N, C-alpha and C positions, 0 to 999 in steps of 0.2 A: 667199833664194837658192834656185834649183832644184837638183835632184839633179845635173844636168849640170854646173853651176858648182862645186858642192862636189866632184864627182868630179875635175874638172880641178885644183882646189886640192889635193886629196889626192895626186894623181899628182905635182904640182909639189913638194909638201912632201917626199914620200918618194923621189922620183926613180925610182919604179917605172913607167916608161912602158910596160912590157910588160903592165900590168894594164888597158890600154885599147887600142883600135885603131879609128881613124877616129871617135873620139868614143864608141864603144860599149864598155861594160864587159866586160872579160875577167877579172873577179875583183875589181875595185875596189869594186863595189857591195856585195859580200859583207862586206868589211871595214868599209865605211861603215855598213851596217845593224847589224853586230855592235857597232860603236862607239856607235851610237845606243841600242842596248839597254843597253850599259854605263852610259851617262849616265842613262837612265831609271831603272835600279836604284839609282843614287846619289842620286836626287832623291826626297824623300818629301813634298813640298809643292808648291804652285803648279801648274804645268802637268803635274805627274805625276798630279794628280787629274783625274778625269773623271766624268761622269754618263752611264750607259748606260740606255736606255729600250727596253722590249720589251713588246708586247701578249701577254697570256697566253691560251692556249687553254683551253677547258673541261676541267677536271680535270687540268691540267698541274701537275706537282709539281717537275719538274727544269727549272732555268733555266740553260742554258749561257751563259758569259760570255767572249766572245772577247778574247784578249790581256789578261786581267785578272791583275794581280799580287796584289792584296789587296782584299777587300771591307771597306768601312768602315761603311756604312749602307745599309739597304734600305727603300724606301717603296712603297706600293701606292696607285694612284689610281683613284677612281671618277669618275662625272660630277660629283660635288659636293665631294669632299674627298680629301686626301692623308693617309695614315696610315703611321706608321713601324712596321715589323715588328720584333718582339723577336728578338734573337739567342739561340739556345739551343744546348746541346751536342747532338751527334749521338746519344749514348746516350739522352738524355732524349727527343728527338724520336722516336726509334725506339720507345721504351717507350710514349709517349703515342699514337702512330699506328702500331701494329704490324700492323694488319690489311691485307688486300688493298685496293689503292687504291680500287677501284670501290665497296667496301663502307663506306668512311669517309664520314661525313656532310660534304658539301661546304659551303663558305661563303666568306666573305672571308678570305683567308690572313692570319694574324697572327704566324706564326713563320717563321724561316729559320735555316739553318745551312750553312756550307760543306761540300761533300761530295766524296768521291773518285768522280768520274764516269767515270774511265778503266777500261775493261774489260781483262781478260786472258783469252785472247790479245787482240791489238790490235783485232780486229774480231769482233763477236759478232752473232748474230741471235736476238732474243728468242723467236721461234716455234720455235727448235730445242730449247727447254728445257721440261721438264714444267710448271714454275711460271713461265710467261713474265712474270707480273706483278712478279716480283722484279727484273726489269730495267727497271722503269719509271723508275728514277733513274740509268740508265746511258746514256752517249752511245755508241751502238752503233758508229759509225764517224766518222772525221774529227774526233777529239777532241783531237788533239795541241796545238792552239793555244787550247784552251778550259780554263778553270776552270768551276766550276758551284756553284750553291746549290740546296738543297732547301727548298721552301716547304710549309707546312701551315696549315690544312686545304686540300684540293684546291679550286681555284676553282669556284664554283657557276655562273658565267656566263663568257662569252668576251669581256667588255667591260672587264676590268681592264687597267691599264697598270702595269708594274713599273718602278721607278726605282732604279738601283743606283749608289751613290756608292762610288768606290774608286780604287785606283792602277792605271793601265792603261799598257801599252807603247804607244809611238808607232806609228802605221801604218807598215808596211814601205815603204821607198822603192823603187819599181820603174821607173817611167817617167821620162824625162829631166826632165819638167816638175814632178814630184812635189816637195812641200815638207812640212816639219814644223816644230814649234817650234824644233828644234835647227838646221835649215837656215836658218830665217828670222832667228832671234835670236842664235844662237851657232855660226855656221858654222865658224869657226876652231877652236873647242873640239871640234866634231864631227870635224873632220879630225884633231885630236890624239888623240881617242878611237879613231878608225879606225887611226891610226898605232900606237897602243898594241896593238891587236889584231894588227896586222901584225908588230910586234916579237916578240910571243909565239910566232908561227910560226917565227921564226928561232931559237927557244930562247935568245934573247939576254936573259938575266936583268937585266943592268944597264941595257940600253937600254929594256926594258919598264918597269923600275922608274923610270927618269928620266922617261919619257913619262907614266906614271901620276901622278907627282908634279906634273907640269905640269897634267894634267887635274884633279887634286884641288884645286890652288891656284885654278883658275878656278871650279870648282864651289863652293868655299867662299864666294866673292863672291856667286854667284847665290843660295845658300842664305841668306846674311845679308840680302839684299834681301827675300826671302820672309818671313823672320822679322820684319823691320821692318814689313812690310805687315800681318802677322797681329796684331801687338801694338799697332799704331797706334790711339790713341784708345779703348783698352779699359781701363776702370777696374774695380776690384773691385765685384762686385754685392752688395748688402745682402740679408739674409734668412737 
């Protein structure tokens, strides 16, 4: 189903006709998108997982990850092979690669770690600081919807492609024709999650609790299906 259809279902379910006018959202989409993010956070398998690909620039060490909830694995691809990067702690990575980025011997990246890439204050300009290189692993602006990872050593060429496996939020529903996993496969559940978000704005504890119970009941069935899929035909490996 499209966002338009889900929006009409949501309005019919809640009776909040004031949230649309002539088919245009006057707040309905806000609750639908918040409901979608609620469902995303409840799902840890199946469609919650995604693979994000990005080409690396020469010497790039910071990799922003849009709408990423959690990183599971990171691979780097050359023209001939894919190699998994080792995850290490930030302290260890900082100790092993403590020098100014341009002085570190470049090569094929082999390590990664999640990093706090948000600056404070919210927007910074590296050239305003005496040691601008310290901001090589900061997202200077527009960081609010991004997590990030730090990779080392710096890439020695600009032909590598990074592949990140992780949990990602669904794309925001904006246009009437937009769809997502939730609109296509579980549109009624999405409406319930949106209604839960609406109930919380009423400060209606009991109503919100009842709606969340309905959401959790439906989610349990979805998660059971994913578990069955993951364990199907898997036997214990010898060795």
